[in-house]
Each structure stands twice: as structure tokens, then as C-alpha cells.
C-alpha positions as CSV (number, residue, x, y, z in Angstrom):
1,M,9.4,12.0,-18.6
2,K,7.9,9.2,-20.8
3,I,7.0,6.1,-18.9
4,A,6.0,2.9,-20.7
5,V,4.2,0.1,-18.9
6,D,3.8,-3.6,-19.8
7,C,0.0,-4.1,-19.4
8,F,-0.2,-7.5,-21.1
9,E,-1.8,-9.1,-18.1
10,I,-4.5,-6.5,-17.6
11,V,-7.4,-8.2,-19.3
12,D,-11.1,-8.9,-18.5
13,K,-10.2,-12.0,-16.5
14,A,-7.0,-10.7,-15.0
15,T,-5.4,-12.5,-12.1
16,G,-2.0,-12.2,-10.3
17,A,0.4,-9.8,-12.0
18,G,-2.4,-8.3,-14.1
19,R,-4.5,-7.3,-11.0
20,V,-1.4,-5.9,-9.2
21,I,-0.3,-3.5,-12.0
22,D,-3.9,-2.5,-12.7
23,N,-4.5,-1.5,-9.1
24,I,-1.2,0.4,-8.9
25,L,-1.9,2.3,-12.1
26,K,-5.4,3.4,-10.9
27,Y,-3.6,5.6,-8.4
28,L,-0.1,6.1,-9.9
29,L,-1.4,7.9,-13.0
30,D,-2.9,10.6,-10.8
31,L,0.1,10.8,-8.6
32,L,2.4,11.5,-11.5
33,P,0.4,13.8,-13.8
34,E,3.5,15.6,-15.0
35,H,4.7,12.5,-16.8
36,E,3.5,11.0,-20.0
37,F,2.4,7.3,-19.7
38,F,2.3,4.8,-22.5
39,L,0.3,1.7,-21.7
40,F,0.9,-1.3,-24.0
41,C,-1.9,-3.9,-23.6
42,R,-3.9,-6.6,-25.4
43,E,-7.3,-5.0,-25.1
44,H,-8.5,-1.5,-24.2
45,I,-8.3,-0.8,-20.4
46,A,-11.4,1.1,-19.2
47,G,-10.9,4.0,-16.7
48,Y,-7.5,5.2,-18.0
49,S,-8.7,8.0,-20.3
50,K,-6.5,10.8,-19.1
51,N,-4.7,13.6,-21.0
52,H,-1.3,12.3,-20.1
53,V,-2.0,8.6,-20.8
54,R,-1.7,6.8,-24.2
55,Q,-2.9,3.3,-24.8
56,S,-1.5,1.1,-27.5
57,V,-3.7,-2.0,-27.9
58,I,-2.0,-4.9,-29.5
59,P,-4.3,-8.0,-29.7
60,W,-2.3,-11.2,-29.4
61,E,-2.9,-14.9,-28.9
62,K,0.5,-16.4,-29.5
63,G,1.9,-16.2,-26.0
64,Y,3.5,-13.5,-23.8
65,L,7.2,-13.9,-24.8
66,R,6.4,-13.5,-28.5
67,W,4.3,-10.4,-27.7
68,Q,6.9,-8.9,-25.4
69,N,9.8,-9.4,-27.8
70,G,7.8,-8.6,-31.0
71,P,5.1,-5.9,-31.2
72,F,5.7,-4.6,-27.6
73,W,9.4,-4.2,-28.2
74,R,8.7,-2.4,-31.6
75,G,6.3,-0.1,-29.8
76,L,8.9,0.7,-27.2
77,K,11.4,1.6,-30.0
78,K,8.9,4.1,-31.4
79,V,8.1,5.7,-28.0
80,N,11.7,5.5,-26.7
81,P,10.6,5.9,-23.1
82,D,12.8,7.3,-20.3
83,L,11.5,4.5,-18.0
84,L,10.0,1.1,-18.6
85,I,7.8,-0.5,-15.9
86,A,8.0,-4.3,-16.5
87,S,5.1,-5.7,-14.6
88,N,5.3,-9.3,-15.5
89,Y,8.6,-10.7,-14.2
90,M,10.6,-10.1,-17.3
91,L,12.2,-7.4,-19.5
92,P,12.2,-7.6,-23.3
93,F,15.4,-9.5,-24.3
94,F,16.9,-6.5,-26.1
95,N,15.8,-3.9,-23.5
96,R,17.8,-0.7,-23.7
97,W,15.7,1.5,-21.4
98,E,16.0,2.2,-17.8
99,S,13.6,-0.2,-16.0
100,I,11.7,-1.1,-12.9
101,L,11.0,-4.8,-12.8
102,I,8.1,-6.1,-10.7
103,V,8.7,-9.6,-9.4
104,H,6.3,-11.4,-7.1
105,D,8.3,-14.6,-6.5
106,I,11.2,-16.4,-8.1
107,S,9.9,-20.0,-8.0
108,L,11.0,-20.5,-11.6
109,I,14.6,-20.2,-10.3
110,A,14.2,-21.6,-6.8
111,H,12.1,-24.6,-7.8
112,P,12.4,-25.4,-11.5
113,E,11.1,-28.9,-10.8
114,W,7.6,-27.4,-10.3
115,Y,7.4,-26.5,-14.0
116,P,7.6,-28.3,-17.4
117,K,11.3,-28.6,-18.3
118,R,11.1,-26.3,-21.3
119,V,9.2,-23.6,-19.3
120,A,11.7,-23.8,-16.4
121,M,14.7,-23.5,-18.7
122,T,13.4,-20.7,-20.9
123,R,11.6,-18.6,-18.4
124,G,14.1,-19.3,-15.7
125,F,16.9,-18.0,-17.9
126,L,14.9,-14.9,-18.9
127,L,14.0,-14.2,-15.3
128,R,17.6,-14.4,-14.1
129,R,18.6,-12.1,-17.0
130,S,15.9,-9.6,-16.2
131,L,16.8,-9.5,-12.6
132,R,20.4,-8.8,-13.5
133,K,19.7,-6.2,-16.2
134,S,17.0,-4.2,-14.5
135,N,17.8,-0.9,-12.7
136,L,15.3,-1.5,-9.9
137,I,13.5,-4.6,-8.7
138,V,10.2,-4.2,-6.7
139,V,9.1,-7.2,-4.6
140,P,6.0,-7.6,-2.4
141,S,7.7,-9.4,0.6
142,E,10.9,-9.7,2.6
143,F,10.7,-13.4,1.6
144,T,11.0,-12.7,-2.1
145,K,13.8,-10.2,-1.5
146,M,15.8,-12.8,0.6
147,E,15.2,-15.5,-2.1
148,I,16.7,-13.2,-4.7
149,I,19.7,-12.5,-2.5
150,R,20.0,-16.2,-1.4
151,L,20.2,-17.3,-5.1
152,R,22.5,-14.4,-6.0
153,A,20.2,-13.4,-8.7
154,A,20.6,-9.6,-8.3
155,E,22.5,-7.0,-6.2
156,P,20.7,-6.5,-2.9
157,D,20.8,-2.7,-3.0
158,K,18.5,-2.5,-6.1
159,I,15.8,-4.6,-4.5
160,K,12.9,-2.5,-3.0
161,L,10.1,-3.9,-0.9
162,V,6.6,-2.6,-1.6
163,S,3.9,-4.7,0.1
164,L,0.6,-5.2,-1.8
165,G,-3.0,-4.1,-1.1
166,V,-6.6,-5.2,-1.3
167,E,-9.3,-3.5,-3.3
168,K,-12.1,-1.5,-1.4
169,S,-14.6,-3.7,-3.2
170,F,-13.6,-6.6,-1.0
171,K,-15.9,-6.4,2.0
172,K,-18.5,-8.5,3.7
173,C,-21.6,-8.7,1.6
174,P,-25.1,-8.3,3.0
175,L,-26.5,-11.6,4.4
176,E,-29.5,-11.7,2.0
177,G,-27.2,-11.5,-1.0
178,V,-24.9,-14.2,0.4
179,L,-27.8,-16.5,1.0
180,Q,-29.1,-16.0,-2.5
181,W,-25.6,-16.7,-3.9
182,K,-25.4,-19.9,-1.9
183,K,-28.8,-21.0,-3.1
184,R,-27.8,-20.4,-6.8
185,K,-24.8,-22.6,-6.2
186,G,-26.8,-25.4,-4.5
187,L,-25.0,-24.7,-1.2
188,E,-27.9,-23.8,1.1
189,N,-27.3,-24.6,4.8
190,K,-23.8,-25.7,4.1
191,K,-20.5,-24.8,5.8
192,I,-18.0,-24.1,3.1
193,I,-14.2,-24.2,2.9
194,G,-13.0,-22.2,-0.1
195,Y,-9.9,-22.0,-2.2
196,L,-9.0,-19.6,-5.0
197,G,-5.9,-19.4,-7.1
198,S,-4.1,-21.3,-9.9
199,I,-3.8,-24.9,-8.9
200,F,-0.1,-25.7,-8.6
201,N,1.4,-28.7,-6.9
202,R,3.0,-26.5,-4.2
203,R,-0.4,-25.4,-3.1
204,N,-1.3,-28.9,-1.8
205,V,-4.9,-29.1,-3.2
206,P,-5.1,-32.9,-3.0
207,E,-4.1,-32.7,0.7
208,L,-6.8,-30.1,1.2
209,I,-9.4,-32.4,-0.4
210,Q,-8.4,-35.3,1.8
211,A,-8.4,-33.2,4.9
212,T,-11.9,-31.8,4.1
213,E,-13.2,-35.4,3.4
214,L,-11.8,-36.4,6.8
215,L,-13.5,-33.4,8.5
216,R,-16.8,-34.3,6.9
217,K,-17.0,-37.3,9.3
218,E,-17.7,-34.7,12.0
219,F,-19.5,-32.1,9.8
220,Q,-21.6,-33.8,7.2
221,D,-22.9,-30.5,5.9
222,L,-19.4,-29.4,4.9
223,A,-18.6,-28.5,1.3
224,L,-15.4,-27.6,-0.5
225,Y,-15.5,-24.9,-3.2
226,L,-12.4,-24.5,-5.4
227,V,-11.8,-21.7,-8.0
228,G,-8.8,-21.9,-10.2
229,K,-7.2,-23.4,-13.3
230,D,-5.4,-26.7,-13.0
231,L,-1.8,-26.0,-13.8
232,S,-0.3,-28.8,-11.7
233,H,2.9,-30.3,-12.9
234,P,3.3,-33.3,-13.0
235,P,-0.5,-33.5,-13.4
236,Q,-2.3,-34.4,-10.1
237,G,-5.6,-35.5,-11.7
238,I,-7.5,-32.6,-10.0
239,A,-10.7,-33.1,-12.0
240,K,-10.9,-36.7,-10.9
241,L,-10.4,-35.8,-7.3
242,L,-13.3,-33.3,-7.4
243,E,-16.1,-35.5,-8.7
244,K,-17.9,-35.9,-5.3
245,E,-21.2,-34.2,-4.7
246,W,-20.0,-32.1,-1.8
247,M,-17.4,-30.3,-4.0
248,R,-17.6,-27.4,-6.4
249,W,-14.9,-26.4,-8.9
250,Q,-14.8,-23.7,-11.5
251,E,-11.7,-22.4,-13.3
252,F,-12.7,-18.7,-13.0
253,I,-15.1,-16.5,-11.1
254,A,-16.3,-13.1,-12.3
255,E,-14.9,-10.1,-10.5
256,E,-18.2,-8.9,-9.3
257,E,-18.9,-12.3,-7.8
258,L,-15.7,-12.6,-5.8
259,P,-16.9,-10.7,-2.7
260,F,-20.0,-13.1,-2.6
261,F,-17.7,-16.1,-2.9
262,Y,-15.5,-14.9,0.0
263,S,-18.4,-13.8,2.1
264,A,-20.2,-17.1,1.8
265,I,-17.3,-19.4,2.9
266,D,-16.6,-20.2,6.5
267,A,-12.8,-20.7,6.0
268,F,-10.3,-20.0,3.2
269,A,-7.6,-22.6,2.7
270,Y,-4.3,-21.6,1.1
271,L,-1.8,-24.3,1.9
272,S,1.0,-23.1,-0.3
273,E,4.6,-23.9,0.2
274,Y,6.0,-21.0,-1.8
275,E,4.3,-17.6,-2.3
276,G,5.6,-14.1,-3.0
277,F,2.7,-12.5,-1.1
278,G,-0.7,-14.3,-1.2
279,L,-3.5,-11.9,-2.4
280,P,-6.4,-14.4,-2.1
281,P,-6.1,-14.9,1.7
282,L,-6.0,-11.1,2.0
283,E,-9.2,-10.8,-0.1
284,A,-10.8,-13.5,2.0
285,L,-10.0,-11.6,5.2
286,A,-11.4,-8.4,3.9
287,C,-14.7,-10.2,3.2
288,G,-14.9,-11.8,6.7
289,A,-13.5,-15.3,5.9
290,L,-10.8,-16.7,8.1
291,P,-7.7,-17.9,6.2
292,V,-5.9,-21.1,7.0
293,V,-2.4,-20.9,5.5
294,L,0.8,-22.9,5.6
295,N,3.4,-21.4,8.0
296,T,6.1,-20.9,5.4
297,S,7.5,-18.5,2.7
298,S,5.8,-15.0,2.6
299,L,2.6,-16.3,4.2
300,Q,4.1,-16.5,7.6
301,E,5.4,-13.0,7.1
302,I,2.3,-11.3,5.7
303,F,-0.3,-13.3,7.7
304,K,1.3,-13.4,11.1
305,D,-1.6,-13.0,13.6
306,L,-4.0,-12.7,10.6
307,A,-4.6,-16.4,9.9
308,I,-4.6,-19.9,11.4
309,M,-1.2,-21.3,10.6
310,V,-0.5,-25.0,9.7
311,N,3.0,-26.2,10.3
312,S,2.9,-29.2,8.0
313,T,1.1,-30.7,5.0
314,E,0.0,-33.8,6.9
315,I,-3.7,-34.5,6.4
316,E,-4.5,-34.6,10.2
317,A,-2.7,-31.3,10.8
318,I,-4.7,-29.6,7.9
319,K,-7.9,-31.1,9.2
320,E,-7.5,-29.8,12.7
321,A,-6.6,-26.3,11.4
322,L,-9.8,-26.3,9.2
323,K,-11.8,-27.5,12.2
324,R,-10.6,-24.6,14.3
325,A,-11.4,-22.1,11.5
326,I,-15.0,-23.2,11.3
327,T,-15.8,-23.8,15.0
328,E,-13.7,-21.4,17.1
329,D,-15.7,-18.1,16.7
330,R,-13.7,-16.2,19.3
331,I,-10.4,-16.8,17.4
332,K,-12.1,-15.8,14.1
333,Q,-13.4,-12.6,15.5
334,E,-10.1,-11.6,17.1
335,I,-8.3,-12.1,13.8
336,L,-11.0,-10.2,11.8
337,N,-10.9,-7.4,14.3
338,R,-7.1,-7.3,14.0
339,F,-7.3,-7.1,10.3
340,S,-9.9,-4.4,10.4
341,Q,-7.7,-2.2,12.6
342,N,-4.8,-2.7,10.2
343,R,-6.6,-2.6,6.8
344,G,-5.0,0.8,6.0
345,K,-1.7,-0.9,5.7
346,F,-3.1,-2.9,2.7
347,S,-4.3,0.1,0.7
348,W,-3.5,0.2,-3.0
349,Q,-3.2,4.0,-2.7
350,R,-0.4,3.4,-0.3
351,V,1.2,1.0,-2.7
352,A,1.0,3.4,-5.6
353,S,2.4,6.2,-3.4
354,E,5.5,4.2,-2.5
355,F,5.9,3.2,-6.2
356,S,5.7,6.9,-7.2
357,L,8.5,7.8,-4.7
358,L,10.7,5.1,-6.2
359,I,10.2,6.7,-9.6
360,K,10.9,10.2,-8.3
361,N,14.1,9.0,-6.5
362,M,15.3,7.4,-9.8
363,Q,14.8,10.7,-11.5
364,K,16.8,12.5,-8.8
365,E,19.7,10.1,-9.1
366,K,20.0,10.6,-12.9
367,P,23.1,12.6,-13.8
368,I,22.4,16.2,-15.1
């Protein structure tokens, strides 16, 4: 069988959808050696040099939709695959191949007000169409599955749940390395609250800043470290909010530096109102940082008993949750021990294995 994969998001600075499909492929290619894989990407992907794998590199700077429905679609026509794995929420508009669609959340449909009007209309339409046209939809949480069903965006029986994983590279770094990292960042002898992820309005970053500032009245050595590109809509003036000396902000952090970031912080805040899974809090846990998450969407499902939950976005409520995270060592240790005992459930090898079974089952169901 010929399997084509949309690898547009697998790049040097991959986040979100790119990291998910990259981690799945690292194991899936070895689990299905009898099939021929065609990976369509923007740049060469290291580590995929295998006899049954072909890479088609299509450099592109004009946006995903143009790439998907232009050179990628033409490449698919030449290969004519038996199966297309669409890893980035959408199928090509004129897709004619059997397909597995990976969808992490459907905020474009559920909350179009969170996006610029043109983006919400165009991508929302394409997402709905892709959900309807795909043969199988893979989601990372029960929450996303129920959202698709609630909005009648696809038939329930073609939605399959495959929870995500965390890379083995995410683990607590040695103390000496962490101290050196903090020194380079000018954060020696500081308690640190961290955040990592694209900055959307639904993630309540301004409220996090206010809560941290309030908490600094009790802990003057407290710092806030944010990593992520500001994609807020309407704009929230994030850069202006982060001008104080006790804050650090950078749009991106190198992959090899991520474990040091997570290992150096005392608590990880992820106050999102709408998530399909929530990889950053999971990475933080793996590195020994205690997550503080909003008790809603998939976060209450995935991080039940694995985080301190906040029941509202009121500043005082966030402040008290952050305070518990940086002061109550017993609770922190209980949660970290619980995660350690269950880390096997968050293995990318397990994710790829479940994914390979879905492909095999699709094969069996084909008429002879």
C-alpha cells in the first residue's frame, strides 16, 4: 500500500501539529515496513532515510493552503496513494483519496470569534468540509470528539480517539545545568512561573501576568517567563504588558533548550479555556514542573490528578493556585510521583501503535 503524509508542519522550529506527526512517524514507519511511505514536506526531515520511505521536498513561503492545494496536490496526483494521512486539520480541496484526518481541536468552528474574520470563514469552511469528507478522523481527547459530535461536523462512528505522548528527551535536567541556564537568563535565585505556547486570547495570558504581579507582593523574587508567538485576536498588547524587569519573553525556544526551561521553572501555567489536548503541561510534568491549568475542555480530562486546577479566570483564583504550586511541596511531589507511575500511558510508541492498528483495520475493511 502507498501511504502519503502531509508533513508541511515538520520544520526546524516545529510546534503543535508538526511535532505530533513527527513523533508518530518516528515509530509508525518501523511498524509498517511492508508499506511504501511518501512524505511531502517543506524541508528535508532527518532520520527518515529508510528503504520504504520517499521524501518530496517542496520549499514554500506562500502559506499552507496554497501549498496544500498546489504543489502538494500535484504530488499526490503523481503518486496516487492508497491512503492519505492529513496531519494538519484539512484535506486538499479536491482530495480523491481515502484519508485519515488528524484534528486536535475544532476551535475554528466552535469559536470563530477567536480568529480574524477572513481566517474563521475560510479555514472554518475547509475544516468542516474536511471532517465531512474524510474516511477516518483521529482526535487526541474525548473533549474534541464530543465537540465534533455536538456541532454535527462529522459522523460519530468515524471518530477515533488516540491520546498523545511526550518525548523521552523531556526529563528533569541535572541541577548544575539548570543553575547555569538560569544564570545565562539572568534568573539566578529566582522562583519562576513559566508558560509556553502560542499566545491566544483563550489562554488568558494577561490574567496570568496580573496574578503573578499580585503574587509578587508575597514573593518578591518571583519571575514570569513566557515562550510563544503573540497571535492574540483582537490584539491584547502582550509586548506592552511584558515590559517589567521581572518578566522574560521570547517567541521561540530551541528544542534542545526546552528541558532546561521546564526544569528551571517552579510552576507551569496553562490557563486555556479551549484545548484539544495540551502538550506543554505534559512536557512540564515530565521535567518535574507542576502544571496549573484551567479546569475546562480537554485539560480537565487529560490532567485530572496531574495538575493544580483553577475553576475560574479571576485574578485572585489564579494567584492562589500559583501560590499553591510554588509553596506546597507535598502536593507537588504527589502529582509528580503519580505522573511518573503513569508515564507509560504517554508514550509516542503507544500512539504510533494505535495509529498503525487504525490503518490495518482500514485495510481489512476494504472490499476485495
